[in-house]
C-alpha angles and dihedrals in degrees: 000000000000113000121229111205111199111206097175107104098244094165089057094050091048090050092050090052092052092041093054092052097056132078092207099095118187110239109208130197124176126214119195118204115197133199090247140343101240128061143163120236108274094033124130112246109207115210136197116191128211114187111194132195102218101177114134088013092289122147101209126140109254121239094192111083123054099194137040124204120219127203126186112204136187125187086271093059140258113357106166141009138200143176130221122194114228130212114185092339098312131099144152139206145129141247119210103216113230115255086225097062110123119233112274148087121297135191119231108210129183136185143155134233088260089064089060088067093060116102109238092000110194127181105224094164116070136137122238114231122194119213126188119195107213093183102057140022092236114134136184106267110263089348102102131063128188115221136168123267091250093053090046091054091045091052097049106026090083093060110107118209098172096090111122124195127193134022096282137122137207108206121196131180115269097252117126090224139354131235125251117265093014135129118253120195110217118192119206112200124195109205096172126106093248139042123272141208114215145164123223129207129182115187144159108271107208094166095253100153111180108159144000112289119251115203138178094261090057089049093052092047091051097046093047087069094058110109142158097034114182123205137209119186102239098128134041114238109249099232101154101025144312115326108217116206120205141163140204113253135176139081093299097042088105091075090095099160093052094045093048088065091057133077129235117221129203120188143154126221116245096020119083092189094065099076119122129173124191137172122246115237124221092265092055093252121141130195121196115195105206135180089228121288111230126215133009107293147145115273123202113220119192142162106226115236095357115173106258091224092063121090111213139104144180122275122190122225122227114250093206118101099201100231116217112243124192108156103072110140123225121264113234120214131192134178093249089070095068099088094044093049092048090056091048091051092053091047091052093050093048091048092052092045096048099033114143137175089238089073091063137070112209115221133210119300126205105264119248110209098198094112103023091149126067119247115275092224137005127197123194102199095209087068090064139051108287113237126198094226131056090221089061090050091055095043100044105049114357108079092171090071132062134171128217134177116245126220091270092053095256123134118250121197116211133191122223109244136191123225129210090275090055090248115149119230141157110239119226089214120096120281118209114240118197129191109201088338096309117115116244108197095175100072091190086076090060092052090050093048121109108251090202087073091056121094102180145351122218122194125203110193099195136101114259134193117203107181104309094337120099122201127191100217133338130238118197115194111196122199125206092250096042091219105096096257118204094004115143112216131209114258093249092061113104125192109211130189103235129194107218130187114292115256107254109240144151122230099219099147092202091147090066092069108110094004113138098183100056116095094223108199097134117160094198104045099177134019130169116170101193125032120160115208121184122221116289089004134132124218119194121208126183120223123194113216118224129244094267135063133240145098118317128191131210116207123188117189132171146090136273121233091267090061095253116146123247121202122160131164134189136165138210138182130242119200 
């Protein structure tokens, strides 16, 4: 039986309908746990997200929003942004701090689309992050103060880090110290009466104390006092993925009636799953409902079938709100920091130079159902006689494809389908042709394309709905380079640098064990953003110590299933 693949997000629309009919609004607040609190410019800041529903003073993880937005602020304003995909209130990602960040303290803020609906929304819960630039003397204006070593010790010696929260244990072997480049088993024991979700960080503790700590128990205590939140419906809750807002701009964008009959298309080269089609409303506004786009990539924006004489194109809107921040504390510097910061700067450069995928463990992504069926047929062109024309490729050895001229003299590529009676036929409806995952609506471009650039052709003989557009079959033509080489685009096509959600991953570094060629001077030696531990259970992780000695600290942070905070800390020596 022919399969109908519905790509409109019906679950999302159904949710919005129910959501709009209830007075019980979910009140979300996002806590971001990081691998440490102090970095050098150019470092990777690892993040673990906890999105809570705090209505009625509860402390449950929210299952509403699917993406959290991160903003890093100095006293001068917004300096960097990030996105973390959420699944049932939990998410993970990273931000690579710009090497140009001046030395100073920064606030790490996070929110969801649901927060945009709150009247007078104000982020009162944010972590302070300290950044030292070891390349330049640039500092945040009026945000840094030089003090003596004695005053520095006097200012921070009173800070107590021994406070433990939650019925949880970190269990280490009994050794007084551990060897360099060795494996350390660390047992995490949950003694509570319910399961827990936690993140774990192990990092070099060089006693750089720059600000008061801010932990998840402080976050929960602060958010529990939030009451009487009022809502105004200005943003759609992002239940299934990021909702990308766009608009038509240009000299001819005022032709609203004509444009409202067209479709806007958003796609990404190399990934067939990132294709979204939306209608254009009479005001020129566009809304793309995505399932979260991961990674920083180029997006192709196009108006399908736009008259070539018109001068207009699609422009994406920023989802970040640019929160105003006024309570960033000063960063205090003293001369005794020089040696420690120099070592951190070298470690950061080595990590960037010798970074490898083998150091990471990729975690679960939210599934995108666009191609839930396998291709009907695949053709690797190197297995066949290479022809100089794409038309010859289709005619000679791909029976599932045929081409016909339309009434206006244009070529139309069609996919062979199968009906409920298993009868084969070529539909007269439009088939979707992709080149490296980007839709090509003018099929003449495919016939003019050089087949020697093509590696393979995959055919999907199903019916597909993308937004309001139906396609009878899909053809994906993949080039060797996966970046649409030599293709000439219509003038309304715009290629936009897009910041997608960070890929969720753990930095376990297990592949370093036993390696003799890796210059192992990592500052963060273990990071896992999302570990689930059942009640009365023990989870063992293995941490590989670096090639230098010193004091290292283990921090476990999270919540149990009753919403109670967990914060535990323990140290060990490496010699």
